[in-house]
C-alpha positions in Angstrom: 103.0 61.3 126.1 99.7 63.2 126.2 99.0 65.4 123.2 97.1 67.9 125.4 97.6 69.2 128.9 93.9 70.0 129.2 90.7 69.2 127.3 88.0 71.6 128.2 84.2 71.8 127.6 82.0 74.8 128.0 79.8 77.4 126.4 81.1 79.1 123.3 80.3 82.8 123.8 81.3 86.0 122.1 81.9 88.5 124.8 81.0 92.2 124.4 82.5 94.3 127.1 81.1 97.7 128.0 81.9 100.2 130.7 78.8 101.3 132.6 77.7 103.0 135.8 75.8 101.7 138.8 73.0 103.9 137.7 72.9 102.1 134.3 72.6 98.7 136.2 69.7 100.1 138.3 68.0 101.4 135.2 68.4 98.1 133.5 67.1 96.2 136.6 70.4 94.2 136.9 72.0 93.0 140.1 75.7 94.0 140.2 78.2 91.2 140.2 76.0 88.4 139.0 75.5 86.4 135.8 71.9 86.4 134.4 70.7 84.2 131.6 68.7 86.3 129.1 66.8 85.6 125.8 67.2 87.4 122.5 64.5 90.0 123.3 66.2 91.0 126.6 69.6 91.2 124.9 68.2 93.6 122.2 66.7 95.7 125.0 70.0 96.0 126.8 71.9 96.8 123.6 69.4 99.6 122.9 69.9 100.9 126.5 73.7 100.9 125.9 73.3 103.0 122.8 76.6 104.1 121.3 78.7 103.1 124.3 82.2 101.8 123.2 82.4 98.0 123.1 85.1 95.4 122.9 84.5 92.0 121.4 86.4 88.7 122.1 85.8 85.0 122.2 84.8 84.1 125.7 83.1 81.7 128.0 84.6 80.4 131.3 86.4 77.4 130.0 87.5 79.2 126.8 89.2 81.9 128.8 90.9 79.3 131.0 92.3 77.4 128.1 93.5 80.5 126.4 95.4 81.5 129.6 97.0 78.0 129.7 97.9 78.2 126.0 99.5 81.6 126.3 101.8 80.2 129.0 102.9 77.4 126.6 100.4 74.7 127.5 98.5 72.5 125.0 94.7 72.7 125.0 91.6 71.5 123.1 88.2 73.0 123.5 84.8 71.4 122.7 81.8 73.7 122.5 79.0 74.6 120.0 78.7 77.5 117.5 76.2 78.5 114.9 77.0 79.1 111.2 77.0 82.9 111.7 79.6 85.6 111.8 80.0 85.3 115.6 80.6 81.6 115.3 83.3 82.0 112.7 84.9 84.7 114.9 84.8 82.5 117.9 86.5 79.5 116.2 89.1 81.7 114.5 89.9 83.7 117.7 90.4 80.5 119.8 92.9 79.1 117.3 94.6 82.4 117.0 95.1 82.2 120.8 96.6 78.8 120.6 93.6 76.6 121.5 92.8 73.7 119.2 89.1 73.0 118.3 87.1 71.3 115.5 84.4 73.9 115.4 84.9 74.7 111.7 83.6 71.2 110.9 80.4 71.3 112.8 78.5 74.7 112.8 74.7 74.5 113.3 71.8 76.7 112.2 70.9 79.4 114.8 72.8 82.1 116.7 76.1 81.7 118.4 76.0 82.5 122.2 76.9 86.0 123.3 77.6 87.6 126.7 77.3 91.2 127.6 79.9 92.0 130.2 79.0 95.2 132.0 81.9 96.7 134.0 81.4 99.3 136.7 84.1 101.7 138.0 84.7 99.5 141.0 86.0 96.7 138.6 82.9 94.5 139.3 81.5 92.7 136.2 77.8 92.0 135.7 77.1 89.5 133.0 74.0 89.0 130.8 74.4 85.8 128.8 72.4 84.7 125.8 73.4 81.1 125.3 72.0 80.8 121.7 73.0 77.5 120.1 75.4 76.8 122.9 72.4 75.8 125.1 72.1 72.7 122.9 75.7 71.5 123.5 75.4 67.8 123.9 77.3 64.5 124.0 77.5 64.6 120.2 79.7 67.7 120.5 82.4 65.9 122.5 85.7 64.8 121.0 86.5 61.6 122.9 89.8 60.9 121.2 91.0 64.4 122.2 89.9 63.8 125.7 91.7 60.5 125.9 94.9 62.3 124.7 94.8 64.8 127.6 96.1 64.9 131.2 93.1 66.8 132.5 89.4 67.3 131.7 88.2 70.8 132.6 84.4 71.2 133.1 82.8 74.6 133.2 80.1 74.9 135.9 77.8 76.9 133.6 77.0 73.7 131.8 74.5 72.8 134.5 72.0 75.3 133.1 71.2 73.1 130.1 69.9 69.5 130.3 71.9 68.4 127.2 75.0 70.2 128.3 74.8 68.7 131.8 74.6 65.2 130.2 77.6 66.0 128.0 79.5 67.0 131.1 78.6 63.7 132.8 79.6 61.7 129.8 82.9 63.6 129.5 83.6 62.8 133.2 82.7 59.1 132.6 85.1 58.9 129.7 87.8 60.7 131.6 87.6 58.2 134.5 87.7 55.3 132.0 90.8 56.7 130.3 92.6 57.7 133.6 92.2 61.4 132.8 92.1 63.7 135.8 88.9 65.8 136.3 88.8 69.5 137.2 85.6 71.5 137.7 84.9 75.2 138.2 81.7 76.4 140.0 81.8 79.4 137.6 79.3 81.5 139.5 77.4 81.6 142.8 74.1 81.4 140.8 75.1 78.0 139.5 75.1 76.7 143.1 72.0 78.7 144.2 69.7 77.8 141.3 71.2 74.6 139.9 72.4 72.8 143.0 71.1 69.4 142.1 72.8 69.5 138.7 76.1 70.6 140.3 76.0 67.8 142.8 75.3 65.4 140.0 78.4 66.6 138.1 80.6 66.4 141.3 79.3 62.9 141.9 81.7 60.9 144.1 84.3 63.7 143.9 86.7 65.3 141.4 90.4 65.7 141.3 90.5 69.6 141.3 87.8 72.1 142.2 88.0 75.9 141.4 85.9 78.5 143.2 86.0 81.9 144.8 85.2 82.7 148.4 81.5 83.5 147.7 81.0 80.3 145.8 82.7 78.2 148.5 80.6 79.7 151.3 77.4 79.3 149.3 78.2 75.7 148.4 79.0 74.8 152.1 76.0 76.8 153.3 78.1 78.6 155.9 79.7 82.0 156.6 82.9 80.3 158.1 85.7 79.9 155.5 87.4 77.1 157.4 84.1 75.1 157.4 83.8 75.8 153.7 87.3 74.6 153.0 86.6 71.4 155.0 83.6 70.7 152.8 85.5 71.4 149.6 88.2 68.9 150.7 85.5 66.2 151.1 84.5 66.7 147.5 87.8 67.1 145.8 91.3 65.8 146.2 92.5 69.4 145.5 91.1 72.8 145.2 92.0 76.4 144.2 90.1 78.9 146.3 90.5 82.5 145.3 90.1 85.2 148.0 90.3 88.4 145.9 92.9 90.9 147.1 93.9 88.4 149.9 95.3 85.9 147.4 94.2 82.3 147.3 94.4 78.9 149.0 95.7 75.9 147.1 94.9 72.6 148.8 96.4 69.3 147.6 95.3 66.2 149.5 94.3 68.4 152.5 97.6 70.1 152.7 96.9 73.9 152.4 99.2 76.5 150.8 98.3 80.2 151.4 99.2 82.2 148.4 99.5 85.9 149.2 97.7 88.5 147.1 99.4 91.0 144.9 98.5 94.7 145.7 97.1 96.2 142.5 94.6 98.9 141.4 91.7 96.8 140.0 89.6 98.2 137.2 88.1 95.0 135.7 87.6 91.6 137.4 86.2 89.9 134.3 88.0 86.7 133.6 90.3 86.8 136.7 89.0 83.4 138.0 89.3 81.8 134.6 92.9 82.9 134.2 93.7 81.7 137.8 92.4 78.3 136.8 94.4 78.3 133.5 97.6 79.3 135.2 97.2 76.9 138.0 96.6 74.0 135.6 99.6 75.0 133.6 101.8 74.9 136.7 100.4 71.5 137.8 100.9 70.0 134.3 104.4 71.3 134.1 106.0 70.1 137.3 105.5 73.2 139.5 105.0 72.7 143.2 101.5 73.7 144.5 103.0 76.9 145.9 104.7 77.9 142.7 101.6 77.1 140.6 99.5 79.1 143.0 101.9 82.0 142.9 101.8 82.0 139.1 98.0 81.9 139.1 97.7 84.8 141.6 100.2 87.0 139.8 98.6 86.4 136.4 95.1 87.1 137.6 96.3 90.2 139.6 97.8 91.7 136.5 94.6 90.9 134.5 92.3 92.9 136.8 94.5 96.0 136.2 93.4 96.0 132.6 90.1 95.9 130.7 89.2 92.6 129.1 89.0 88.9 130.1 92.6 88.0 129.1 96.1 89.3 128.9 98.2 89.3 125.8 100.5 86.4 125.3 103.6 88.6 126.0 102.0 89.8 129.2 101.2 86.3 130.4 104.7 85.0 129.5 106.2 88.0 131.3 104.5 86.9 134.5 105.9 83.3 134.0 109.4 84.4 133.2 109.6 86.7 136.2 108.3 84.2 138.7 110.7 83.8 141.6 
């Protein structure tokens, strides 16, 4: 029996969420709805522009949020990432364990600064992210935990890892080890910019194909270089045995071996879309590792992510997540 349902790798980021206006984004020179990599100087400038605006801090990063969602539902997860020996690093490692995700970060902090992400949320629920990778940019093969990977059903790879040469190599090594151990491979595109600016690295990670691919509609269309969703789905099916394609308010498509299941959306009043795709992936992986049908797993994923967007923050509480699971019909 596997010790873990999912072994995930990705950037260790401490998220700082702030409510802003479109005027603020324009003043800051940011494009709404995108993720931008920034340096420490730019981060300081943005914090000064924000002034005394109220902020909320939590451990974050795409794969971290996904594994927390899975753990809240009762799944077992291990996360490999990289933190610095600073207060943010201690906070990240502690917060992950508090949320039920195993890690060995306490044993390997490094000099430098832990990665941070400013999540700027506008009134239309769109999130604009400015990410300072810090020490996370140097995530490498040495930060993997091969024995934990071998003890897992799935490897989950965060697409943001393509932005760093050492992190990309770590992802490729994790995939190699997973194939050797018979561990299934899941990949999330993470953001349109990863496809637009790091296409070669993404193709290298996909290689001859993966077992499960996560993306939203914009990412699918960008990857397939088309405006036709059916064409995009056909391209995704050539690259992955299964995929979870989110369509916003319209729900999602879950495809398993080219058999598609349309999962209807849940009507809600969205106020913050941050983390919705991450939770969708975590809930779908929970369902697939706990004997759910593709339709039931997709329904759980859609309902959990729909509830998330009605609240501020990148995750639900454990009680809220379990309530979605326990009321699934």
